[in-house]
One Martini backbone bead per residue (centre of mass of N, CA, C, O) as a GRO file, in nm:
protein
   87
    1MET     BB    1   0.099   0.035   0.021
    2SER     BB    2   0.079   0.350   0.006
    3ASP     BB    3   0.133   0.631   0.183
    4PHE     BB    4  -0.132   0.768   0.110
    5LYS     BB    5  -0.322   0.533   0.193
    6LYS     BB    6  -0.225   0.511   0.489
    7ILE     BB    7  -0.342   0.794   0.553
    8LEU     BB    8  -0.639   0.807   0.415
    9TYR     BB    9  -0.807   0.560   0.506
   10PRO     BB   10  -0.840   0.625   0.811
   11ILE     BB   11  -0.979   0.896   0.760
   12ALA     BB   12  -1.223   0.787   0.606
   13GLU     BB   13  -1.330   0.605   0.831
   14LEU     BB   14  -1.365   0.828   1.044
   15LEU     BB   15  -1.550   1.013   0.877
   16GLU     BB   16  -1.786   0.818   0.850
   17LYS     BB   17  -1.841   0.789   1.153
   18LYS     BB   18  -1.875   1.089   1.225
   19ASN     BB   19  -2.100   1.153   1.020
   20THR     BB   20  -2.300   0.965   1.156
   21ASP     BB   21  -2.290   1.074   1.449
   22TYR     BB   22  -2.363   1.382   1.335
   23GLY     BB   23  -2.580   1.370   1.102
   24ASP     BB   24  -2.465   1.541   0.870
   25SER     BB   25  -2.389   1.843   0.971
   26PHE     BB   26  -2.237   1.972   0.743
   27LYS     BB   27  -2.466   1.984   0.534
   28LYS     BB   28  -2.663   2.144   0.704
   29LEU     BB   29  -2.481   2.391   0.745
   30ARG     BB   30  -2.422   2.445   0.445
   31ASP     BB   31  -2.716   2.490   0.357
   32GLU     BB   32  -2.771   2.732   0.557
   33TYR     BB   33  -2.466   2.909   0.526
   34GLY     BB   34  -2.272   2.807   0.335
   35PRO     BB   35  -1.933   2.847   0.272
   36THR     BB   36  -1.869   2.983   0.545
   37SER     BB   37  -1.882   2.729   0.720
   38PHE     BB   38  -1.624   2.606   0.606
   39TYR     BB   39  -1.426   2.837   0.666
   40ILE     BB   40  -1.461   2.829   0.971
   41ARG     BB   41  -1.374   2.541   1.027
   42LEU     BB   42  -1.092   2.570   0.898
   43THR     BB   43  -0.998   2.808   1.072
   44ASP     BB   44  -1.009   2.664   1.341
   45LYS     BB   45  -0.793   2.453   1.263
   46PHE     BB   46  -0.569   2.650   1.191
   47ASN     BB   47  -0.554   2.784   1.470
   48ARG     BB   48  -0.487   2.524   1.619
   49LEU     BB   49  -0.224   2.465   1.474
   50LYS     BB   50  -0.076   2.722   1.557
   51GLN     BB   51  -0.097   2.667   1.861
   52LEU     BB   52   0.050   2.388   1.861
   53ASP     BB   53   0.323   2.515   1.756
   54LYS     BB   54   0.365   2.681   2.031
   55ALA     BB   55   0.203   2.458   2.212
   56GLU     BB   56   0.113   2.228   2.414
   57ALA     BB   57  -0.144   2.039   2.472
   58LEU     BB   58  -0.379   1.974   2.719
   59VAL     BB   59  -0.520   1.804   2.514
   60LYS     BB   60  -0.398   1.493   2.417
   61ASP     BB   61  -0.613   1.429   2.158
   62GLU     BB   62  -0.483   1.716   2.016
   63SER     BB   63  -0.295   1.706   1.768
   64VAL     BB   64  -0.148   1.790   1.487
   65ILE     BB   65  -0.237   1.539   1.332
   66ASP     BB   66  -0.538   1.557   1.408
   67THR     BB   67  -0.583   1.835   1.280
   68LEU     BB   68  -0.504   1.756   0.992
   69LYS     BB   69  -0.723   1.540   0.965
   70ASP     BB   70  -0.959   1.734   1.002
   71MET     BB   71  -0.896   1.902   0.752
   72ILE     BB   72  -0.931   1.675   0.552
   73GLY     BB   73  -1.224   1.620   0.629
   74TYR     BB   74  -1.345   1.899   0.552
   75VAL     BB   75  -1.251   1.897   0.260
   76THR     BB   76  -1.401   1.640   0.183
   77LEU     BB   77  -1.686   1.743   0.249
   78GLU     BB   78  -1.675   1.977   0.045
   79ILE     BB   79  -1.633   1.812  -0.208
   80ARG     BB   80  -1.886   1.640  -0.177
   81TYR     BB   81  -2.085   1.873  -0.180
   82ARG     BB   82  -2.010   1.994  -0.460
   83GLU     BB   83  -2.058   1.737  -0.626
   84ALA     BB   84  -2.362   1.707  -0.549
   85GLN     BB   85  -2.449   1.986  -0.684
   86LYS     BB   86  -2.397   1.891  -0.989
   87LYS     BB   87  -2.640   1.668  -1.006
   0.00000   0.00000   0.00000
């Protein structure tokens, strides 16, 4: 398996589980507030990443890697949303 797949497959599996647990809340929020909702979510993660680069997190399950995976997840949800709108 390529390095890319080793990174992306677990993120995809986690994203599917979280999306189910959250009741596809990304789509609902995106439908209601438009692309700004995506920008805000991604900005939150970007700000978290910058903060983690400055200081170690107090919450131990929120590492730089976890934050990057969350960003990949949100970008994936946005791609999925936009592709669904084309249909």
